[in-house]
C-alpha positions as CSV (number, residue, x, y, z in Angstrom):
1,M,-12.7,-7.0,27.7
2,G,-9.9,-8.3,25.0
3,Q,-6.8,-6.0,23.8
4,G,-8.5,-3.7,20.8
5,G,-11.9,-5.1,22.1
6,E,-14.7,-7.1,21.3
7,P,-16.6,-7.0,18.0
8,R,-19.6,-8.1,19.6
9,R,-22.4,-6.0,18.2
10,A,-21.5,-7.3,14.4
11,Q,-20.7,-10.9,15.4
12,A,-24.4,-10.8,17.1
13,Y,-25.3,-10.4,13.4
14,D,-23.2,-13.1,11.7
15,G,-25.6,-16.5,11.9
16,E,-28.0,-14.4,10.3
17,L,-25.6,-13.0,7.8
18,G,-24.1,-16.0,6.8
19,T,-27.7,-17.4,5.8
20,A,-28.6,-14.1,4.1
21,V,-25.4,-15.0,2.1
22,A,-25.8,-18.7,1.1
23,R,-29.1,-17.6,-0.1
24,A,-27.8,-14.9,-1.9
25,Q,-25.5,-16.8,-3.5
26,Q,-28.3,-18.9,-4.9
27,G,-30.2,-16.0,-6.2
28,D,-32.2,-14.6,-3.9
29,E,-32.1,-10.9,-4.1
30,T,-34.1,-10.1,-1.1
31,A,-31.6,-12.1,1.0
32,F,-28.9,-10.0,-1.3
33,A,-30.3,-7.2,0.2
34,A,-30.4,-8.4,4.1
35,A,-26.8,-9.1,3.9
36,Y,-26.2,-5.6,2.6
37,R,-28.3,-4.2,5.7
38,I,-26.0,-6.0,8.0
39,V,-22.6,-4.7,6.6
40,Q,-23.0,-1.4,5.2
41,P,-22.8,0.3,7.8
42,G,-19.7,-1.3,9.4
43,L,-18.3,-0.8,5.8
44,L,-19.4,2.8,5.1
45,G,-17.5,3.7,8.2
46,Y,-14.5,1.9,7.6
47,L,-14.2,3.6,4.1
48,R,-14.8,7.2,5.6
49,G,-11.8,7.0,7.5
50,L,-10.3,5.9,4.6
51,V,-11.7,8.2,1.8
52,G,-13.8,10.2,3.5
53,D,-17.0,12.0,1.5
54,D,-16.1,9.9,-1.1
55,A,-17.0,7.0,1.0
56,E,-20.2,6.2,-0.6
57,D,-18.8,5.8,-4.0
58,V,-16.5,3.7,-3.3
59,A,-18.6,1.8,-1.4
60,S,-20.9,1.6,-4.2
61,D,-18.6,0.3,-6.8
62,A,-17.0,-1.7,-3.7
63,W,-21.0,-3.6,-4.2
64,L,-20.5,-4.0,-7.7
65,E,-17.6,-5.8,-7.9
66,I,-19.5,-8.3,-4.6
67,A,-22.3,-8.4,-5.7
68,R,-20.3,-10.0,-9.3
69,D,-18.7,-12.1,-7.3
70,L,-20.3,-13.3,-5.0
71,G,-20.5,-16.8,-6.3
72,R,-17.3,-17.2,-5.8
73,F,-17.2,-16.5,-2.3
74,K,-17.1,-19.6,0.4
75,G,-17.5,-18.8,4.1
76,D,-19.8,-18.1,6.7
77,G,-20.9,-14.7,8.1
78,A,-17.8,-13.4,10.0
79,G,-16.0,-14.3,6.6
80,F,-18.5,-12.5,4.2
81,R,-17.7,-9.0,6.6
82,G,-14.1,-9.8,5.8
83,W,-14.7,-10.4,2.1
84,T,-16.0,-7.2,1.6
85,A,-13.5,-5.2,3.7
86,T,-10.9,-6.3,2.1
87,I,-12.5,-5.5,-1.6
88,A,-13.6,-2.1,0.3
89,R,-10.4,-1.7,1.1
90,H,-9.0,-2.6,-2.5
91,R,-11.5,0.1,-3.9
92,A,-10.5,3.0,-1.8
93,F,-6.9,2.5,-2.4
94,D,-7.3,2.5,-6.1
95,H,-9.6,5.7,-5.8
96,L,-6.9,7.7,-4.2
97,R,-4.7,6.6,-6.5
98,R,-6.8,8.1,-9.7
99,Q,-7.3,11.2,-7.3
100,K,-3.8,11.2,-7.0
101,V,-4.6,12.0,-2.8
102,R,-2.0,11.0,-0.5
103,P,-2.8,10.0,3.5
104,R,-2.0,12.7,5.1
105,S,0.1,12.7,8.7
106,T,-1.3,12.6,11.9
107,A,-1.8,15.6,14.4
108,L,-1.2,12.6,17.0
109,D,2.0,11.9,17.0
110,G,2.7,11.7,20.5
111,D,3.4,8.4,22.8
112,V,0.7,6.4,23.6
113,L,-0.9,7.5,26.8
114,Q,-3.1,5.8,29.3
115,L,-6.8,7.6,30.0
116,P,-7.0,8.7,33.5
117,G,-9.8,7.3,35.9
118,R,-11.4,4.1,36.7
119,H,-13.3,3.5,33.3
120,D,-11.6,1.2,31.0
121,T,-10.3,2.9,28.3
122,H,-11.8,0.8,25.7
123,D,-15.2,0.3,26.4
124,Q,-15.0,4.4,26.5
125,A,-14.2,4.6,23.0
126,L,-16.2,2.0,22.5
127,E,-19.3,3.8,23.4
128,S,-18.2,6.5,21.6
129,L,-17.2,5.3,18.3
130,S,-20.7,5.5,16.8
131,T,-20.6,9.0,16.7
132,E,-19.2,11.2,13.8
133,R,-16.8,13.2,16.2
134,A,-15.1,9.7,16.8
135,L,-15.1,8.9,13.2
136,E,-13.6,11.9,12.7
137,L,-10.6,11.3,15.5
138,V,-10.6,8.1,14.5
139,A,-9.4,9.6,10.5
140,R,-6.6,11.6,13.2
141,L,-4.5,8.2,13.9
142,P,-1.6,6.9,13.1
143,R,-3.1,5.0,9.8
144,D,-2.3,1.5,10.8
145,Q,-3.8,2.5,14.1
146,A,-6.9,4.1,12.5
147,E,-7.7,0.9,10.4
148,A,-7.1,-1.5,12.6
149,V,-9.7,0.4,15.4
150,L,-11.6,0.9,12.4
151,L,-11.8,-2.8,11.0
152,R,-11.9,-4.6,14.8
153,V,-14.9,-2.0,16.4
154,V,-16.7,-0.6,13.3
155,V,-16.9,-3.5,10.8
156,G,-16.5,-6.1,13.2
157,L,-13.7,-8.4,12.8
158,D,-11.8,-10.5,14.9
159,A,-7.6,-9.4,14.8
160,P,-7.6,-12.8,13.0
161,A,-10.0,-11.5,10.0
162,A,-8.5,-8.0,10.2
163,A,-5.0,-9.2,9.8
164,R,-6.0,-11.1,6.4
165,V,-7.7,-7.7,5.2
166,L,-4.6,-5.7,6.3
167,G,-1.6,-8.8,5.3
168,K,-0.7,-8.0,8.9
169,R,-0.4,-10.5,11.7
170,P,-3.0,-10.7,14.3
171,G,-0.8,-9.8,17.4
172,A,0.1,-6.5,15.2
173,V,-3.1,-5.9,14.6
174,R,-4.2,-5.9,18.2
175,T,-1.5,-3.9,18.9
176,A,-2.2,-1.5,16.8
177,A,-6.1,-1.3,17.7
178,H,-5.0,-1.2,21.5
179,R,-2.9,1.9,20.9
180,G,-5.3,3.8,18.6
181,L,-8.6,3.1,21.3
182,K,-6.0,4.2,23.9
183,R,-5.0,7.9,22.0
184,L,-8.8,7.7,20.6
185,A,-10.1,7.3,24.4
186,R,-7.8,10.4,25.1
187,E,-9.2,12.7,22.5
188,L,-12.4,12.0,23.4
189,A,-12.2,12.0,26.7
190,A,-10.5,15.6,26.6
191,P,-11.9,19.3,27.0
192,G,-12.3,21.7,23.7
193,V,-11.8,18.5,20.9
194,T,-12.2,20.5,17.7
195,E,-14.3,18.7,15.1
196,D,-12.3,19.7,12.0
197,G,-9.5,17.4,11.2
198,T,-11.8,15.6,8.9
199,G,-10.3,13.6,5.9
200,T,-8.1,10.7,5.4
201,L,-6.1,8.3,7.6
202,G,-3.1,9.8,8.9
203,E,0.4,8.2,7.8
204,S,1.9,5.1,9.8
205,E,4.2,5.5,12.5
């Protein structure tokens, strides 16, 4: 597996997503619903990392904008995934500004540590990312690492697409995701990990 993991599950649906988006742009409401079903789980997971319990409300606002501007979108399924993530991110930060909520400082400020053992660090982290516990731990990472992990693994973007969402270089996103997954894997393997600490993403390092 490459640095930061490969969003294989999401990419498997990108052909179907691209077809659905093209039909939705022609006015097919069923196709739009299909695109929503493919994109929404990852988008909601990403937003949970950004705004916590307000994720569904922010996702609703994002989808209103997505539906309104659908005719302007140009691209394939992977491109649509990135486009929707960008819109969701903007709506999330608008929400945080309205609520005057500052992202919390992270509880994980130590050096990046290797997970001991023969199993691949990224694979172990990826296998656990679908759980609520893992999303809570992601929210405790430094903000740059958490967003990179969420975009790469939960939303399913490759590094260049995630970089466009974040306004960074692909290499920086790969590095942030790589470090975040290592921290996440270590936390998931640690005994007695608590399940408190939900909330919004920590500050960047």
